[in-house]
C-alpha positions in Angstrom: 0.1 -0.2 0.2 1.1 3.1 0.2 1.0 6.7 -2.2 3.9 7.8 -4.7 5.5 11.1 -4.3 6.1 11.9 -0.3 9.6 11.0 -1.2 11.5 8.4 0.9 10.8 7.4 4.5 13.3 8.5 7.4 13.4 5.5 10.1 13.3 6.8 13.6 15.5 4.6 14.8 15.7 6.8 18.4 12.4 7.2 19.0 10.1 4.5 21.4 7.7 2.9 20.1 4.7 4.5 21.3 4.7 8.3 22.3 1.3 8.5 24.6 -0.2 5.4 26.9 -3.2 5.8 24.3 -1.0 4.6 21.6 -0.1 1.3 23.9 -3.5 1.1 24.4 -4.7 0.7 20.6 -2.1 -1.0 19.5 -3.1 -3.6 22.5 -6.6 -3.3 21.9 -6.1 -4.3 18.1 -4.3 -7.3 18.8 -7.5 -8.2 20.7 -9.7 -7.8 18.6 -7.6 -9.6 16.0 -6.7 -12.7 18.1 -10.4 -13.0 19.2 -11.6 -12.9 15.5 -13.5 -9.7 15.5 -12.1 -8.6 12.4 -8.7 -9.8 10.5 -5.8 -7.9 9.7 -7.1 -7.2 5.5 -10.0 -5.6 7.0 -8.1 -3.4 9.2 -5.8 -2.7 6.6 -8.9 -1.5 4.3 -10.5 0.3 6.9 -7.3 2.6 7.2 -7.1 3.0 3.5 -11.1 4.1 3.1 -10.2 7.4 5.2 -10.6 10.1 3.2 -7.5 11.5 2.0 -7.5 14.8 3.8 -8.2 12.8 7.3 -5.7 10.3 6.9 -2.9 12.6 5.9 -3.6 14.7 9.1 -4.2 11.8 11.5 -0.8 10.2 12.8 -0.1 6.4 12.9 -2.4 5.0 15.7 -4.9 8.1 15.0 -5.2 6.4 11.7 -5.1 2.8 13.8 -8.4 4.2 16.5 -10.3 5.5 13.5 -9.9 1.9 11.8 -10.3 0.0 14.9 -13.5 2.2 15.5 -15.3 1.3 12.0 -14.6 -2.1 12.2 -16.4 -1.7 15.7 -19.5 -0.3 14.2 -19.6 -2.3 10.6 -19.4 -5.9 12.8 -21.9 -4.4 15.5 -20.2 -4.6 18.5 -20.1 -1.1 18.8 -23.4 1.7 17.5 -22.4 5.0 16.6 -24.1 6.2 19.3 -21.8 4.7 21.6 -18.7 6.2 19.7 -19.7 9.5 19.4 -21.1 9.3 23.1 -24.5 10.5 22.0 
């Protein structure tokens, strides 16, 4: 996957795996949901790729993951849109 025209990716070798606690929680939540068979890795990747381009480009790595998880849980009927939005 990916897009052309953004130049080479420079790895951040001295960066921690998570910059905030919530990122680690999103990582663990995704692993758990895939492990329980709620959705699979292909569905997860597809959900990220279905983000509108402007949202995708404005989001951080784990914000994209959270978006995909939320979308999949609503699509699978595990959560409701109202439950996600708090309304």
